[in-house]
C-alpha positions in Angstrom: 183.6 -100.5 253.6 185.4 -101.3 256.8 188.6 -99.8 255.5 187.0 -96.3 256.0 186.3 -97.0 259.7 190.0 -96.6 260.6 190.5 -93.8 263.1 193.9 -92.9 261.8 194.1 -89.8 259.7 195.1 -90.0 256.1 198.7 -88.8 255.9 199.0 -88.2 252.2 202.2 -88.7 250.1 204.6 -86.8 247.9 202.9 -84.0 246.0 204.0 -82.9 242.5 205.0 -79.3 242.8 202.3 -76.8 241.8 199.7 -79.4 240.7 198.4 -81.4 243.5 199.0 -84.6 241.5 200.5 -87.4 243.6 203.6 -89.1 242.3 203.4 -92.8 242.9 206.5 -95.0 243.4 208.5 -95.5 240.2 207.7 -99.2 240.2 204.0 -98.5 239.7 203.9 -99.7 236.1 205.6 -103.0 236.9 203.4 -103.7 240.0 200.2 -103.2 238.0 201.1 -105.4 235.0 199.1 -108.5 234.4 196.3 -107.7 236.9 193.0 -109.0 235.4 190.9 -106.4 237.0 193.0 -103.5 235.6 190.9 -100.9 233.8 192.0 -98.7 230.9 190.6 -95.2 231.3 190.7 -91.7 229.9 189.9 -88.3 231.4 188.3 -85.4 229.7 189.0 -82.2 231.5 192.4 -81.9 233.2 191.9 -78.7 235.1 192.1 -78.4 238.9 189.2 -80.7 239.6 190.3 -83.2 237.0 193.7 -83.3 238.5 192.2 -84.0 241.9 190.4 -87.0 240.5 193.6 -88.2 238.8 195.4 -87.8 242.1 192.9 -90.1 243.8 193.0 -92.7 241.0 196.7 -92.9 241.3 196.7 -93.2 245.1 194.1 -96.0 245.1 195.6 -97.8 242.1 197.2 -100.7 244.0 193.9 -101.8 245.5 191.8 -100.7 242.5 194.1 -100.8 239.5 193.4 -98.3 236.8 195.6 -97.2 234.0 195.3 -93.8 232.2 195.6 -94.1 228.5 194.5 -90.7 227.3 194.0 -87.1 228.6 191.9 -84.4 226.9 191.9 -80.7 227.7 191.5 -77.7 225.5 194.2 -75.8 227.3 197.1 -77.5 225.6 200.0 -75.4 226.9 199.1 -75.7 230.5 196.6 -78.4 231.7 197.2 -80.9 228.9 201.0 -80.8 228.8 201.3 -80.7 232.5 199.1 -83.7 233.3 200.4 -85.8 230.4 203.9 -85.2 231.6 203.2 -86.1 235.2 201.2 -89.3 234.3 204.1 -90.5 232.2 206.4 -90.0 235.1 204.4 -92.4 237.2 204.2 -95.1 234.6 201.1 -94.2 232.6 201.7 -94.0 228.8 199.1 -91.5 227.9 198.2 -89.8 224.7 197.1 -86.1 224.8 194.1 -84.6 222.9 192.6 -81.2 222.6 189.3 -82.4 221.1 187.5 -85.2 222.9 186.0 -86.4 219.7 189.5 -87.2 218.3 190.2 -89.1 221.5 187.0 -91.2 221.0 188.0 -91.8 217.3 191.6 -92.9 218.0 191.7 -94.6 221.4 190.8 -98.2 221.4 190.5 -100.6 224.3 189.2 -98.1 226.8 186.9 -99.3 229.6 185.8 -96.0 231.0 186.0 -92.2 230.8 186.0 -89.6 233.6 184.5 -86.3 232.6 185.5 -83.3 234.7 184.7 -80.4 232.4 182.3 -77.4 232.9 178.6 -78.2 233.3 177.6 -77.2 229.8 179.9 -79.8 228.3 178.6 -82.7 230.3 175.6 -83.7 228.2 177.3 -83.8 224.8 180.5 -85.4 226.0 178.7 -88.1 228.2 176.3 -89.0 225.4 179.1 -89.3 222.8 181.2 -91.4 225.2 178.3 -93.7 226.0 177.5 -94.2 222.3 181.1 -95.0 221.7 180.7 -98.0 224.1 182.4 -96.5 227.1 181.3 -96.4 230.8 181.2 -92.8 232.1 181.9 -91.1 235.5 180.7 -87.6 235.1 181.1 -84.9 237.7 178.1 -83.2 239.3 176.0 -81.3 238.6 174.8 -83.6 235.9 174.2 -80.8 233.4 173.3 -77.1 233.4 170.0 -77.9 231.7 167.2 -80.4 232.5 167.1 -81.5 228.9 170.8 -82.2 228.8 170.6 -84.3 231.9 167.6 -86.2 230.5 169.6 -87.0 227.3 172.4 -88.3 229.4 170.1 -90.6 231.4 168.3 -91.8 228.2 171.6 -92.6 226.5 172.8 -94.7 229.4 169.6 -96.7 229.3 169.8 -97.1 225.5 173.4 -98.1 225.3 173.4 -100.3 228.5 176.6 -98.6 229.6 177.2 -97.3 233.1 176.9 -93.6 233.9 177.8 -92.6 237.4 177.3 -88.9 238.5 179.7 -87.4 241.0 177.3 -87.0 244.0 180.0 -88.5 246.2 177.9 -88.4 249.4 176.1 -91.5 248.0 179.3 -93.5 248.5 180.5 -91.8 251.7 180.4 -94.5 254.4 179.2 -91.9 257.0 176.2 -91.0 254.9 175.5 -94.6 254.0 175.6 -95.6 257.6 173.2 -92.8 258.6 170.7 -93.6 255.9 170.8 -97.4 256.1 171.2 -98.0 259.8 170.0 -94.8 261.6 167.1 -93.8 259.4 166.0 -97.0 257.6 166.6 -99.7 260.2 166.5 -97.9 263.6 164.2 -95.0 262.5 166.0 -93.2 265.3 164.7 -89.7 264.5 161.1 -91.0 264.3 159.3 -88.4 262.2 161.5 -86.1 260.2 159.8 -82.7 260.3 162.5 -80.4 258.8 165.9 -80.1 257.3 168.4 -77.2 257.6 171.4 -77.0 255.3 173.9 -74.6 254.0 177.0 -74.3 251.8 178.4 -70.9 252.5 181.3 -69.8 250.3 184.3 -67.7 251.4 184.4 -64.4 249.5 187.3 -64.6 247.1 188.4 -62.7 244.0 187.7 -64.3 240.6 190.1 -67.0 239.4 193.1 -65.7 237.5 195.4 -67.4 235.0 198.9 -67.3 233.6 198.9 -64.5 231.0 202.0 -66.0 229.5 200.2 -69.3 228.7 196.7 -67.9 228.0 194.7 -69.5 225.2 194.2 -67.5 222.1 190.7 -66.1 221.3 190.1 -68.5 218.4 190.6 -71.5 220.6 188.4 -70.1 223.3 185.6 -69.2 220.8 185.8 -72.7 219.3 185.0 -74.3 222.6 182.3 -71.8 223.7 184.2 -69.2 225.7 184.4 -65.4 225.2 187.6 -64.8 227.1 190.0 -66.4 229.6 187.9 -64.9 232.4 184.9 -66.6 230.9 186.8 -69.9 230.7 188.3 -69.7 234.2 185.1 -68.5 236.0 182.6 -70.4 233.9 180.4 -71.4 236.9 179.1 -67.8 237.2 177.9 -67.5 233.6 174.5 -68.6 232.3 174.9 -71.0 229.4 178.1 -72.5 230.9 177.3 -73.3 234.5 174.4 -73.0 237.0 176.0 -70.9 239.7 176.6 -72.1 243.3 173.1 -73.6 243.4 173.9 -76.1 240.7 177.6 -76.5 241.6 177.1 -76.9 245.3 173.5 -77.3 246.4 172.8 -80.1 243.9 174.9 -82.4 246.2 172.9 -81.5 249.3 169.6 -81.6 247.5 170.5 -85.1 246.3 170.9 -86.0 250.0 167.4 -84.5 250.8 165.9 -86.7 248.0 167.8 -89.7 249.2 167.2 -89.5 252.9 163.5 -88.6 252.5 163.0 -91.3 249.8 160.8 -88.9 247.8 160.9 -85.9 245.4 160.2 -82.3 246.3 156.7 -80.7 245.8 157.4 -76.9 246.0 160.3 -74.5 246.2 160.4 -70.9 247.3 163.6 -68.9 247.0 165.1 -65.5 247.1 168.6 -64.2 246.3 170.7 -62.2 243.9 174.2 -61.1 243.0 175.0 -59.2 246.1 178.7 -59.6 246.5 180.2 -59.7 243.0 179.4 -57.4 240.1 176.7 -58.5 237.7 178.8 -58.0 234.6 181.1 -60.9 235.4 178.7 -62.9 237.5 175.4 -63.7 235.9 174.4 -66.3 238.5 173.4 -65.4 242.0 176.0 -65.5 244.8 173.5 -65.4 247.6 170.4 -67.7 247.8 168.1 -68.7 250.5 165.4 -71.3 249.8 162.6 -73.4 251.3 161.8 -76.7 249.6 158.8 -78.8 250.7 158.5 -82.5 250.5 155.6 -84.9 251.1 157.2 -87.8 253.0 155.5 -90.9 254.4 154.7 -89.3 257.7 153.7 -85.8 256.4 155.2 -82.6 255.1 158.9 -81.9 255.5 160.0 -78.3 255.2 163.7 -77.9 254.2 165.9 -74.9 254.1 169.0 -74.2 252.1 171.4 -71.3 251.9 174.5 -70.3 250.1 176.0 -66.9 250.8 179.3 -65.1 250.3 181.0 -64.6 253.6 184.1 -65.8 255.3 182.8 -69.3 254.7 181.5 -69.6 258.3 179.7 -72.8 259.1 180.9 -74.6 256.0 178.6 -77.2 254.5 176.3 -79.5 256.4 172.8 -81.0 256.5 170.8 -81.2 259.7 167.7 -83.6 259.8 165.3 -82.5 262.5 163.2 -85.3 263.9 160.7 -85.7 266.7 163.1 -87.9 268.7 166.3 -86.3 267.7 168.4 -84.4 265.2 171.1 -85.8 262.8 173.7 -83.4 261.7 176.1 -84.6 259.0 178.7 -83.2 256.7 181.5 -84.3 254.4 183.9 -82.8 257.0 185.2 -85.7 259.1 185.2 -83.4 262.2 181.6 -82.5 262.0 178.4 -84.6 262.6 176.5 -86.3 265.4 173.0 -87.3 266.6 171.2 -85.2 269.3 168.7 -87.2 271.3 165.6 -85.5 272.6 165.4 -86.0 276.4 161.9 -87.5 276.1 162.8 -89.9 273.3 163.1 -93.7 273.9 166.4 -94.9 275.3 169.1 -95.3 272.6 171.3 -97.8 274.5 170.3 -100.7 272.2 171.5 -98.8 269.2 174.8 -98.1 271.0 175.2 -101.9 271.6 174.5 -102.6 267.9 177.1 -100.1 266.9 174.7 -97.7 265.2 175.8 -94.9 267.6 178.7 -94.2 269.9 177.9 -93.4 273.5 178.7 -89.8 274.5 181.4 -89.4 277.1 179.4 -86.8 279.0 177.0 -87.2 281.9 174.6 -90.1 282.2 171.6 -89.7 279.9 169.0 -90.4 282.6 170.5 -87.9 285.0 170.4 -85.3 282.3 166.8 -86.0 281.4 165.7 -85.7 285.1 167.6 -82.5 285.4 165.9 -81.0 282.4 162.5 -82.1 283.5 162.9 -80.4 286.9 164.4 -77.2 285.5 162.8 -74.3 283.6 166.1 -73.7 281.8 166.5 -75.3 278.4 169.5 -77.5 278.1 171.1 -79.0 275.0 170.2 -82.6 274.2 172.8 -85.3 274.5 175.1 -85.7 271.6 175.9 -89.2 270.3 178.7 -89.7 267.8 178.5 -91.3 264.3 180.6 -94.4 264.8 181.9 -94.3 261.2 184.9 -92.2 260.3 185.8 -91.1 256.8 189.4 -90.1 256.5 190.0 -90.7 252.8 189.6 -88.1 250.1 185.9 -87.4 249.6 185.8 -88.7 246.0 187.6 -92.0 246.6 184.7 -94.3 247.6 182.6 -93.0 244.8 185.3 -93.6 242.2 185.9 -97.0 243.7 182.2 -97.8 243.4 182.3 -96.8 239.8 185.3 -98.9 238.9 184.0 -101.9 240.8 180.7 -101.5 238.9 182.6 -101.5 235.6 184.3 -104.7 236.7 180.9 -106.2 237.5 181.5 -106.6 241.3 179.2 -103.7 242.4 176.2 -101.6 241.5 176.4 -97.8 240.9 175.6 -95.8 244.0 174.5 -92.7 241.9 173.3 -93.8 238.4 171.9 -91.2 236.0 168.3 -91.8 236.9 169.0 -91.0 240.6 171.2 -87.9 239.9 168.5 -86.6 237.4 166.2 -85.9 240.3 168.8 -83.7 242.0 169.4 -81.8 238.8 165.7 -81.1 238.3 165.5 -79.9 242.0 168.6 -77.6 241.8 167.7 -76.0 238.5 164.1 -75.4 239.7 165.6 -73.6 242.7 167.4 -71.2 240.3 164.1 -70.6 238.5 162.4 -69.8 241.8 165.0 -67.1 242.6 164.5 -65.6 239.1 160.7 -65.8 239.4 160.6 -64.5 243.0 157.7 -66.8 243.9 156.8 -70.3 244.9 157.1 -72.9 242.1 155.5 -76.3 242.1 157.2 -79.4 240.8 155.2 -81.5 238.4 155.6 -85.2 238.4 156.4 -85.3 234.7 159.4 -83.1 235.3 161.2 -86.1 236.8 160.4 -88.4 233.9 163.4 -89.4 231.8 
């Protein structure tokens, strides 16, 4: 994990025009030949997000060699043809498929499959891939239904194959450091009494498409879409996605479950479709929720919001404790630990490397000043001494590939991600019900 501690910013490399795919050196194929740890993989779903994952796999291929053998996407004229062409240009001899079942039938010798399709496809595609003997990396949220997620987890257990879900914070070294060192070892916050979080989204028009290369109605209908708008903006439609709550909050709710080491007890939520029109947006664009947990030291009340705005505040999680507050985000420029003036001295944790000493005034002087003054002053900010300058998904993909090789264990296996799926989908239910809902223990059973 030390490679992520480098303070230098990732500079990137040459970008293939109009796609975001990275073109590796032409000698890539020759360099990778004969490596015993090379993995043969396929990807199902070659849209914008799938292309981001391909990009990362190519960039990390020298240290974690993977070779794409097949690509599947239902948009043959655009996504499929573009991605196959670009992969071939960087030394990957891939076959293209429109139907993933044909890929599974014809491709032999695959070690793993990446699934980057809309939420409603995840369960069927993951289960079929697992039963075909393949390890699976499936993007989050796990599924748009609890039953679908349950089938995925059960299939992974039955087949003995690996199923990693794309809650990438589980492999982010900043999050791992905060959980393992600050919360578990140092217990630096003492008692966590609350969590604040948000993932506000900038107000944007619906996603458009190339009219010249649009899919025909028969193809769209075959794969579950009513129109190109339905296809390109699937997140907002019930039956296809689970709205911003599933797509975004499931990542943060997973962190709640992880850092608190427990499952939620109740959820209260309000929201609606306040920005977009309800005809083309069946899921809520604005949600505010309170989720309660029973942790080892008492009840923890957590808040979550997603609203349409200018995106102000971005996404973050703030863990409020009796001795301090930890704020953390995927953004490398955001995050820190605020020490309460009356908390025990943190110098020992600085010496151990758990924290980075603030460059501001001496802590004891600040504490004395606060004690003598009626004016409330902000607590001292300590820095998280771990920097993450790589693409967000890279450590999580590396963890998956290393687990396939047998040199690591999954950071987010299906049984872990299932809890976040149950939590997120229950949050959506609470908005619809307009009242507090209780979680039953059996809801988390696989």
